C-alpha positions, 0 to 999 in steps of 0.5 A: 500500500502506498504511504500517505504523507502526513500533512503538518498543520500549523496551529494558529494562535489567533494572536495576530492583529491587523495594523492601521496607519493614522490615515486608516490604511492597512499597514501590516500585522503584529503579534500579541503575546499569548500569555496576556491576550490569549488566556481563558476569560474569568467572567466572575472575576471581571464582574467583580473588578468592574464593580470595584472600579465603578464603585470607587469612581462614584461618591455619596455626597447627599446630606440632610440635617438632623433635628440637632442641625435645623433652625428652630427654638429649643423651647417646649412648644406648649405645655405638657398637659391640659391642651388635649393634644399629643405631647410634644417638645421641640419644634425641630422634631421630625414630625413637624414641617421644617424639622430634622430628617430621620435616617437621612443620607450623610456624605460618606466614603465607600472604598472597595479594594482588589488585591494585586493578583486579582487586578492582574488576572482581571486585566488579562481576562479583559484583554483576552476577551477583547482578543476573542471578540476580535476587537483589538487593532494595532496603530502605527505612526501616532507620533506623527499626529498633529493633535487635531480632532478631525484627524483622529475622528477620521481614523475612528470613522474608518474603523467603524466604531463609536467607542475606542480606547487608544493605548500608547507606550507613554503619555502622548500629548498630541493624541490626548488633544486629538481625542478630548473632544470625541465622545466615547474615545479615550487614550491611556498609556499602557501602565494606566490601563485596567479591566474597567477601562478595557471593558468600557470601550468597544474596541482597543487600538494599541500603538505598535510601540506599546506592545513591548510595555505590556509587562503584567 
C-alpha cells in the first residue's frame, strides 16, 4: 500500500492583529503575546473588578440635617398637659414641617479594594476577551499626529466604531488633544490601563510601540 504523507498543520494562535496607519490604511500585522491576550476569560472575576472600579469612581455626597442641625427654638412648644393634644417638645422634631430628617443620607466614603493578583488576572481576562471578540487593532505612526480632532475622528470613522480606547507606550500629548473632544474615545498609556477601562470601550487600538510595555 502506498504511504500517505502526513500533512503538518500549523496551529494558529489567533494572536495576530491587523495594523492601521493614522490615515486608516492597512499597514501590516503584529503579534500579541499569548500569555496576556490569549488566556481563558474569568467572567466572575471581571464582574467583580468592574464593580470595584465603578464603585470607587462614584461618591455619596447627599446630606440632610438632623433635628440637632435645623433652625428652630429649643423651647417646649406648649405645655405638657391640659391642651388635649399629643405631647410634644421641640419644634425641630421630625414630625413637624421644617424639622430634622430621620435616617437621612450623610456624605460618606465607600472604598472597595482588589488585591494585586486579582487586578492582574482581571486585566488579562479583559484583554483576552477583547482578543476573542476580535476587537483589538494595532496603530502605527501616532507620533506623527498633529493633535487635531478631525484627524483622529477620521481614523475612528474608518474603523467603524463609536467607542475606542487608544493605548500608547507613554503619555502622548498630541493624541490626548486629538481625542478630548470625541465622545466615547479615550487614550491611556499602557501602565494606566485596567479591566474597567478595557471593558468600557468597544474596541482597543494599541500603538505598535506599546506592545513591548505590556509587562503584567
